[in-house]
SEVEX-985375 format. One record per residue: residue in three letters; x, y, z of N, C-alpha, C, O in turn. Coordinates in Angstrom, 2 decimals, always signed. Each point is the difference from the previous one (the first is absolute). Example, Ala and Ser with C-alpha at 12.3 -4.5 7.8 and 13.67 -1.06 7.14 Angstrom:
2
[r ALA,[+13.19,-5.69,+7.80],[-0.89,+1.19,+0.00],[+0.90,+1.20,+0.00],[+1.04,-0.02,+0.66]],
[r SER,[-1.39,+1.07,-1.38],[+0.82,+1.19,+0.06],[-0.77,+1.09,+0.73],[+0.51,+1.11,+0.17]],
# end
This chain:
128
[r LEU,[-28.59,-29.59,-85.88],[-1.16,+0.59,+0.21],[-0.76,-0.46,+1.24],[-0.32,+0.87,+0.81]],
[r PHE,[+0.05,-1.99,-0.59],[-0.62,-0.80,+0.81],[+0.86,+0.47,+1.62],[-0.63,+0.23,+1.03]],
[r ILE,[+1.87,-0.19,-1.12],[+0.92,+0.02,+1.00],[-0.36,+1.46,+0.58],[-0.38,+0.09,+1.16]],
[r GLY,[+0.50,+1.03,-1.95],[-0.29,+1.31,+0.41],[-1.45,+0.14,+0.74],[-0.19,+0.73,+0.97]],
[r SER,[-0.59,-1.39,-1.45],[-1.42,+0.06,+0.31],[+0.09,-0.63,+1.61],[-0.55,+0.60,+0.91]],
[r GLY,[+1.11,-1.56,-0.73],[+0.22,-0.85,+1.22],[+0.55,+0.96,+1.07],[-0.51,+0.24,+1.10]],
[r ILE,[+1.70,+0.30,-1.62],[+0.77,+0.94,+1.09],[-0.82,+1.32,+0.14],[+0.12,+0.69,+1.02]],
[r GLY,[-0.94,-0.34,-2.02],[-0.96,+1.54,+0.27],[-1.05,-0.52,+0.91],[-0.44,+0.86,+0.76]],
[r ALA,[-0.10,-2.10,-0.65],[-1.15,-0.34,+0.80],[+0.57,-0.20,+1.56],[-0.77,+0.24,+0.94]],
[r ILE,[+2.23,-0.71,-0.67],[+0.56,-0.22,+0.98],[+0.15,+1.57,+0.68],[-0.37,+0.23,+1.16]],
[r GLY,[+0.92,+0.72,-1.98],[+0.39,+1.06,+0.25],[-1.30,+1.07,+0.52],[+0.15,+1.13,+0.47]],
[r ASN,[-1.30,-1.77,-0.67],[-1.15,+0.62,+0.43],[-0.34,-0.09,+1.39],[-0.80,+0.76,+0.55]],
[r ILE,[+1.55,-1.90,+0.12],[-0.32,-0.19,+1.37],[+0.62,+0.95,+0.95],[-0.31,+0.09,+1.19]],
[r ALA,[+1.35,+0.71,-1.87],[+0.67,+0.94,+1.15],[-0.91,+0.82,+0.66],[-0.13,+0.03,+1.23]],
[r THR,[-0.69,+0.84,-2.27],[-0.88,+1.19,+0.54],[-0.99,-0.68,+1.27],[+0.01,+0.52,+1.11]],
[r PRO,[-0.60,-1.37,-1.32],[-0.67,-0.36,+1.32],[+0.45,-0.31,+1.21],[-0.51,+0.19,+1.11]],
[r THR,[+1.85,-0.85,-1.53],[+0.83,-0.13,+1.11],[+0.69,+0.92,+0.78],[+0.39,-0.14,+1.15]],
[r LEU,[-0.29,+1.15,-1.93],[+0.87,+1.44,+0.69],[-1.17,+0.74,+0.54],[+0.08,+0.72,+0.99]],
[r ARG,[-1.12,-0.92,-1.64],[-1.28,+0.76,+0.83],[-0.34,-0.85,+1.60],[-0.29,+0.53,+1.08]],
[r SER,[+0.42,-1.65,-1.33],[-0.21,-0.91,+1.26],[+0.87,+0.49,+1.26],[-0.33,+0.28,+1.15]],
[r GLU,[+1.70,-0.27,-1.89],[+1.16,+0.23,+0.90],[-0.29,+1.59,+0.59],[+0.27,+0.36,+1.14]],
[r MET,[-0.73,+0.27,-1.94],[-0.09,+1.49,+0.56],[-1.10,+0.29,+0.86],[+0.07,+0.88,+0.86]],
[r SER,[-1.45,-1.83,-1.13],[-0.82,+0.22,+0.80],[+0.09,-0.60,+1.56],[-0.85,+0.09,+0.90]],
[r LYS,[+2.05,-0.68,-0.88],[+0.34,-0.80,+1.27],[+0.95,+1.34,+0.87],[+0.10,+0.01,+1.23]],
[r LEU,[+0.41,+0.85,-1.95],[+0.69,+1.04,+0.75],[-0.75,+1.30,+0.35],[+0.62,+1.02,+0.29]],
[r VAL,[-1.83,-1.08,-0.32],[-0.84,+0.94,+0.39],[-1.16,-0.27,+0.74],[-0.40,-1.16,+0.02]],
[r SER,[-0.24,+2.05,+0.61],[-1.18,-0.40,+0.80],[-1.18,-0.19,-0.89],[-0.11,+0.46,-1.14]],
[r PRO,[-0.77,-1.20,+1.77],[-1.20,-0.14,-1.18],[-0.95,+1.12,-0.23],[-0.80,-0.08,-0.92]],
[r ASN,[+0.84,+1.25,+1.81],[-0.59,+1.21,-0.26],[+0.44,+0.66,-0.95],[-0.64,+0.90,-0.54]],
[r THR,[+1.93,-1.30,+0.16],[+1.01,+0.91,-1.15],[+0.04,-0.72,-1.04],[+0.64,+0.58,-0.88]],
[r GLN,[-1.06,-1.66,+0.54],[+0.15,-1.15,-1.26],[-0.60,+0.88,-1.20],[+0.62,+0.06,-1.06]],
[r GLY,[-1.95,+0.69,+1.24],[-0.46,+0.65,-1.21],[+1.02,+1.15,-0.48],[+0.25,+0.13,-1.20]],
[r SER,[+0.22,+0.54,+2.00],[+0.96,+0.81,-0.44],[+1.26,-0.40,-0.58],[+0.49,+0.63,-0.93]],
[r LEU,[+0.14,-1.83,+1.51],[+0.89,-0.56,-0.76],[-0.05,-0.66,-1.29],[+0.92,-0.05,-0.81]],
[r PHE,[-2.03,-0.44,+0.72],[-0.37,-0.46,-1.28],[-0.43,+0.99,-1.15],[+0.20,-0.28,-1.18]],
[r SER,[-0.75,+1.35,+1.54],[-0.03,+1.19,-0.89],[+1.29,+0.86,-0.32],[+0.07,+0.70,-1.01]],
[r LEU,[+0.89,-0.81,+1.91],[+1.25,+0.45,-0.30],[+0.72,-0.97,-0.91],[+0.78,+0.43,-0.86]],
[r ILE,[-1.00,-1.73,+1.01],[+0.77,-0.96,-0.87],[-0.60,+0.17,-1.59],[+0.67,+0.00,-1.03]],
[r THR,[-1.86,+0.12,+1.14],[-0.80,+0.07,-1.43],[+0.54,+1.32,-0.58],[+0.19,+0.04,-1.22]],
[r ALA,[+0.06,+0.99,+1.95],[+0.27,+1.45,-0.61],[+1.33,-0.13,-0.68],[+0.24,+0.38,-1.14]],
[r VAL,[+0.76,-1.07,+2.13],[+1.30,-0.17,-0.38],[+0.15,-0.71,-1.19],[+0.66,+0.44,-0.95]],
[r GLU,[-1.31,-1.65,+0.95],[-0.10,-0.87,-1.43],[-0.39,+0.99,-1.00],[+0.81,+0.26,-0.89]],
[r ILE,[-1.96,+0.34,+0.90],[-0.32,+0.82,-1.18],[+1.00,+0.99,-0.34],[+0.29,+0.17,-1.18]],
[r LEU,[+0.23,+0.45,+2.05],[+1.28,+0.95,-0.32],[+1.33,-0.71,-0.53],[+0.77,+0.54,-0.80]],
[r CYS,[-0.61,-1.63,+1.27],[+1.13,-1.03,-0.61],[-0.22,-0.24,-1.70],[+0.87,+0.02,-0.88]],
[r VAL,[-2.23,-0.24,+0.75],[-0.16,-0.35,-1.33],[+0.07,+1.24,-0.92],[+0.56,+0.10,-1.09]],
[r LEU,[-1.23,+0.81,+1.78],[+0.16,+1.40,-1.04],[+1.50,+0.33,-0.14],[+0.41,+0.28,-1.12]],
[r ILE,[+0.33,-0.30,+2.04],[+1.38,+0.31,-0.23],[+0.78,-0.80,-0.55],[+1.02,+0.44,-0.54]],
[r SER,[-1.32,-1.93,+0.55],[+1.01,-0.64,-0.55],[-0.26,-0.39,-1.50],[+0.86,-0.46,-0.75]],
[r SER,[-2.38,+0.75,+0.33],[-0.24,+0.02,-1.41],[+0.94,+1.04,-0.79],[+0.84,-0.17,-0.88]],
[r SER,[-1.35,+1.36,+1.56],[+0.85,+1.14,-0.66],[+1.34,+0.02,-0.01],[+0.54,+0.44,-1.01]],
[r ALA,[+0.19,-0.86,+2.00],[+1.37,+0.00,+0.07],[+0.92,-1.23,-0.73],[+1.20,+0.01,-0.25]],
[r THR,[-2.17,-1.02,+0.02],[+0.48,-1.04,-0.90],[-0.10,+0.27,-1.42],[+0.88,-0.49,-0.71]],
[r SER,[-1.85,+1.21,+0.14],[-0.11,+0.51,-1.03],[+0.94,+0.85,-0.49],[+0.46,-0.10,-1.14]],
[r GLY,[-0.11,+1.06,+2.05],[+0.93,+1.18,-0.12],[+1.62,-0.85,-0.15],[+0.77,+0.14,-0.96]],
[r ILE,[-0.59,-0.83,+1.89],[+1.07,-1.02,+0.12],[+0.36,-0.71,-1.62],[+1.02,+0.09,-0.69]],
[r TYR,[-2.17,-0.72,+0.48],[+0.13,-0.54,-1.31],[+0.29,+0.82,-1.18],[+0.98,-0.19,-0.73]],
[r GLU,[-1.89,+1.13,+0.58],[+0.37,+0.83,-0.97],[+1.47,+0.90,-0.17],[+0.43,+0.48,-1.05]],
[r THR,[+0.15,-0.42,+2.33],[+1.18,+0.61,+0.10],[+1.09,-1.04,-0.42],[+0.95,+0.30,-0.72]],
[r THR,[-1.14,-1.48,+1.19],[+0.91,-1.04,-0.36],[+0.04,-1.15,-1.04],[+0.87,-0.86,-0.12]],
[r HIS,[-2.17,+1.07,-0.73],[-0.12,-0.92,-0.88],[+0.90,-0.04,-1.28],[-0.07,-0.93,-0.81]],
[r ASP,[+0.73,+1.77,+0.70],[+1.14,+0.25,-1.19],[+1.23,-0.88,+0.60],[+0.29,-0.93,-0.76]],
[r TYR,[+0.30,+0.98,+1.61],[+1.05,-0.75,+0.52],[-0.31,-1.32,+0.71],[+0.87,-0.86,+0.02]],
[r TYR,[-2.04,+0.66,+0.55],[-0.31,-1.34,+0.75],[-1.34,-0.27,+0.14],[-0.52,+0.52,+0.99]],
[r HIS,[-0.26,-1.25,-1.77],[-1.16,-0.13,+0.24],[-1.09,-0.29,+1.23],[-1.14,+0.38,+0.25]],
[r GLY,[+2.10,-1.26,+0.37],[-0.73,-0.63,+1.39],[+0.44,+0.70,+1.46],[-0.10,-0.56,+1.09]],
[r PHE,[+0.68,+2.05,-1.33],[+0.68,+0.33,+0.99],[-1.33,+0.22,+1.49],[+0.00,-0.22,+1.21]],
[r SER,[-0.93,+0.74,-2.19],[-1.05,+0.25,+1.26],[-0.43,-1.16,+0.74],[-0.32,+0.08,+1.19]],
[r PHE,[+0.31,-1.34,-1.95],[-0.15,-1.17,+0.76],[+0.85,-0.41,+1.10],[-0.23,-0.50,+1.10]],
[r LEU,[+1.44,+0.90,-1.78],[+1.34,-0.30,+1.27],[-0.37,+0.96,+1.17],[+0.08,-0.46,+1.14]],
[r ILE,[-0.43,+1.59,-1.30],[-0.44,+0.99,+1.08],[-1.06,-0.43,+0.85],[+0.07,+0.17,+1.22]],
[r LEU,[-1.27,-0.84,-1.89],[-1.00,-0.51,+0.67],[+0.54,-1.21,+0.97],[-0.12,-0.04,+1.22]],
[r GLY,[+0.64,-0.77,-1.93],[+0.71,-1.27,+0.75],[+0.85,+0.60,+1.16],[-0.12,-0.48,+1.12]],
[r GLY,[+0.85,+1.36,-1.32],[+0.89,+0.52,+1.12],[-0.87,+0.52,+1.19],[+0.36,-0.19,+1.15]],
[r VAL,[-1.61,+0.91,-1.47],[-0.76,+0.40,+0.97],[-0.71,-1.10,+1.03],[-0.21,+0.02,+1.21]],
[r ALA,[-0.07,-0.98,-2.24],[-0.42,-1.12,+0.61],[+0.75,-0.76,+0.83],[-0.45,-0.48,+1.03]],
[r PHE,[+1.54,+0.35,-1.40],[+1.10,-0.49,+0.82],[+0.42,+0.52,+1.27],[+0.53,-0.65,+0.91]],
[r LEU,[-0.84,+2.04,-0.92],[+0.16,+0.95,+1.25],[-1.18,-0.39,+0.82],[+0.09,-0.36,+1.17]],
[r ALA,[-1.02,+0.45,-1.73],[-1.25,-0.18,+0.85],[-0.08,-1.31,+0.71],[-0.36,-0.09,+1.17]],
[r GLY,[+0.75,-1.00,-1.98],[+0.29,-1.37,+0.71],[+0.86,+0.13,+0.97],[-0.32,-0.56,+1.05]],
[r GLY,[+1.57,+1.26,-1.07],[+1.05,+0.20,+0.79],[-0.36,+0.42,+1.40],[+0.37,-0.52,+1.05]],
[r LEU,[-1.25,+1.67,-1.23],[-0.59,+0.76,+1.02],[-1.14,-1.09,+1.01],[-0.10,-0.08,+1.22]],
[r LEU,[-0.50,-0.50,-2.08],[-1.04,-1.13,+0.82],[+0.79,-1.11,+0.59],[-0.47,-0.51,+1.02]],
[r VAL,[+1.69,+0.03,-1.53],[+0.63,-0.97,+0.80],[+0.53,+0.59,+1.11],[-0.09,-0.59,+1.08]],
[r ALA,[+0.76,+1.93,-1.16],[+0.68,+0.73,+0.92],[-0.95,+0.15,+1.23],[+0.32,-0.31,+1.14]],
[r GLN,[-1.42,+0.77,-1.48],[-1.34,+0.04,+1.01],[-0.24,-1.39,+0.73],[-0.22,-0.10,+1.21]],
[r ARG,[+0.28,-0.81,-1.99],[-0.59,-1.25,+0.43],[+1.47,-0.56,+1.13],[-0.13,-0.50,+1.12]],
[r LEU,[+1.08,+0.70,-1.64],[+1.08,-0.44,+1.02],[+0.16,+0.87,+1.16],[+0.44,-0.50,+1.04]],
[r ASN,[-0.73,+1.66,-1.07],[+0.10,+0.80,+1.08],[-1.09,-0.24,+1.13],[+0.20,+0.20,+1.20]],
[r LYS,[-1.54,-0.71,-1.84],[-0.92,-0.29,+0.92],[+0.43,-1.54,+0.65],[-0.05,-0.24,+1.21]],
[r LYS,[+0.38,-0.52,-2.02],[+0.59,-1.38,+0.52],[+0.92,+0.28,+0.97],[-0.06,-0.51,+1.12]],
[r TYR,[+0.93,+1.29,-1.47],[+1.30,+0.12,+1.11],[-0.71,+0.59,+1.26],[+0.26,-0.56,+1.07]],
[r LYS,[-1.11,+1.59,-1.06],[-0.50,+0.76,+1.20],[-0.85,-1.29,+0.90],[-0.03,-0.08,+1.23]],
[r ILE,[-0.53,-0.74,-2.05],[-0.98,-0.96,+0.75],[+1.06,-1.06,+0.46],[-0.28,-0.50,+1.09]],
[r GLN,[+1.32,+0.09,-1.62],[+0.93,-1.02,+0.87],[+0.75,+0.69,+0.65],[+0.53,-0.72,+0.84]],
[r LYS,[-0.11,+1.97,-0.75],[+0.78,+0.91,+0.93],[-1.14,-0.20,+1.46],[+0.37,-0.64,+0.98]],
[r ASN,[-1.48,+1.16,-1.04],[-0.86,-0.05,+1.16],[-0.85,-1.02,+0.15],[-1.16,+0.25,+0.33]],
[r ASP,[+1.56,-1.52,-0.54],[-0.77,-1.09,+0.06],[-0.46,-0.48,+1.19],[+0.12,-1.20,+0.26]],
[r LYS,[-0.71,+2.08,+0.62],[-0.32,-0.42,+1.31],[-1.86,-0.39,-0.12],[-0.86,+0.84,-0.28]],
[r LYS,[+0.66,-1.95,+0.50],[-1.38,-0.37,-0.19],[-0.79,-0.11,+1.15],[+0.52,-0.47,+1.01]],
[r GLU,[-1.71,+0.83,-0.98],[-0.81,-0.43,+1.31],[-1.35,-0.52,-0.39],[-0.65,+0.67,-0.80]],
[r LEU,[+0.21,-1.63,+1.21],[-1.27,-0.61,-0.53],[-1.05,+0.65,+0.35],[-0.11,+0.19,+1.21]],
[r ILE,[-0.83,+0.27,-1.98],[-1.23,+0.45,+0.43],[-1.10,-0.96,+0.04],[-0.08,-0.82,-0.92]],
[r GLU,[-0.78,+0.81,+1.86],[-0.99,-0.89,+0.13],[-1.16,+0.11,-1.17],[-0.54,+1.07,-0.28]],
[r PRO,[+0.28,-2.13,-0.27],[-0.78,+0.02,-1.24],[-1.35,+0.42,+0.02],[-0.64,-0.34,+1.00]],
[r LYS,[+0.07,+0.97,-1.83],[-1.28,+0.47,+0.08],[-0.96,-1.00,-0.10],[+0.36,-1.08,-0.47]],
[r GLU,[-1.54,+1.23,+0.84],[-0.98,-1.12,-0.16],[-0.25,-0.79,-1.32],[-0.31,+0.65,-1.00]],
[r GLY,[+0.42,-1.97,+0.94],[-0.32,-0.48,-1.44],[+1.54,-0.08,-0.82],[+0.15,-0.73,-0.97]],
[r ASP,[+0.88,+1.55,+1.48],[+1.47,-0.07,-0.80],[+0.58,-1.30,+0.55],[+0.01,-0.25,+1.21]],
[r THR,[+0.47,-0.55,-2.15],[+0.62,-1.13,+0.37],[+1.76,+0.28,-0.10],[+0.83,-0.75,+0.53]],
[r ARG,[-0.54,+1.80,-1.20],[+1.56,-0.06,-0.19],[+0.42,+0.90,+1.07],[-0.76,+0.86,+0.43]],
[r PRO,[+1.95,-1.02,+0.03],[+0.57,+0.82,+1.36],[+0.60,+1.42,-1.04],[+0.56,-0.01,-1.10]],
[r THR,[-0.87,+0.91,+1.83],[+0.25,+1.46,-0.33],[+1.43,+0.37,+0.88],[+0.19,-0.37,+1.16]],
[r TYR,[+0.73,+1.14,-1.96],[+0.94,+0.53,+0.58],[+0.31,+1.55,-0.06],[-0.27,+0.56,-1.06]],
[r ARG,[+0.83,+0.22,+2.12],[+0.25,+1.07,-0.24],[+1.60,+0.46,-0.16],[+0.81,-0.21,+0.91]],
[r LEU,[-0.52,+0.75,-1.93],[+1.36,+0.57,+0.21],[+0.22,+1.20,+0.79],[-0.32,+1.09,-0.48]],
[r SER,[+0.88,-1.19,+1.76],[-0.04,+1.10,+0.97],[+0.82,+1.34,-0.15],[-0.36,+1.09,+0.45]],
[r ASP,[+1.62,-1.37,-1.21],[+0.91,+1.12,+0.07],[+0.17,+0.51,-1.54],[+1.09,+0.46,-0.34]],
[r ILE,[-1.83,-0.51,-0.30],[+0.02,+0.50,-1.55],[-0.37,+1.58,-0.10],[-1.15,+0.35,+0.26]],
[r GLU,[+2.07,+0.53,-0.60],[-0.29,+1.23,+0.00],[-0.94,+0.23,-1.45],[+0.41,-0.43,-1.07]],
[r LEU,[-1.44,+1.02,+1.18],[-0.80,+0.45,-1.13],[-0.01,+1.10,-0.35],[-0.55,+0.22,-1.08]],
[r ASP,[+1.14,+0.92,+1.83],[-0.18,+1.23,-0.09],[-1.29,+0.69,-0.36],[-0.15,+0.91,-0.81]],
[r GLY,[-0.75,-1.51,+1.58],[-1.46,+0.51,-0.02],[-0.88,-0.68,-1.42],[-1.21,+0.17,-0.17]],
[r VAL,[+1.90,-0.76,-0.56],[-0.79,-0.54,-1.56],[-0.93,-1.16,+0.81],[+0.27,-0.76,+0.93]],
[r GLY,[-1.51,+1.01,-1.73],[-0.80,-1.18,+0.34],[-0.70,-0.21,+1.53],[-0.73,-0.91,+0.36]],
[r GLN,[+1.23,+2.08,+0.40],[-0.50,-0.08,+1.44],[-1.11,+1.12,+0.07],[+0.04,+1.11,-0.51]],
[r ASP,[-1.14,-1.76,+1.36],[-1.07,+0.94,+0.15],[+0.38,+1.07,+1.10],[+0.90,-0.22,+0.81]],
[r GLU,[-1.54,+1.27,-0.81],[+0.34,+0.99,+0.79],[-1.22,+0.07,+0.82],[-0.09,+0.84,+0.90]],
# end
């Protein structure tokens, strides 16, 4: 019982982490649109998944009671695989184009700042 609670608490870290990563991909003036779209998709997913899971459970409970949970586990595994693939793709692009130039630090900033000069962003996160 307590192990499940601990895992569930760690699982709730994913949502703010993903929102943070996505906010870095868009310009500051479009973040409101991004977060409203994320919220709409989350609500739509809850509505669809509850209906679909109930339907799958009713259809399959005669021969295998936990089949709907296996399907949900498969969907979670697929989502995790897509996140890992996205991270590896992002890391590969940064390593491939690892040309750094030192930017002069702003007043009061003590850390050195580098710009990765050859990364292709396809217009994502760039102000027009």
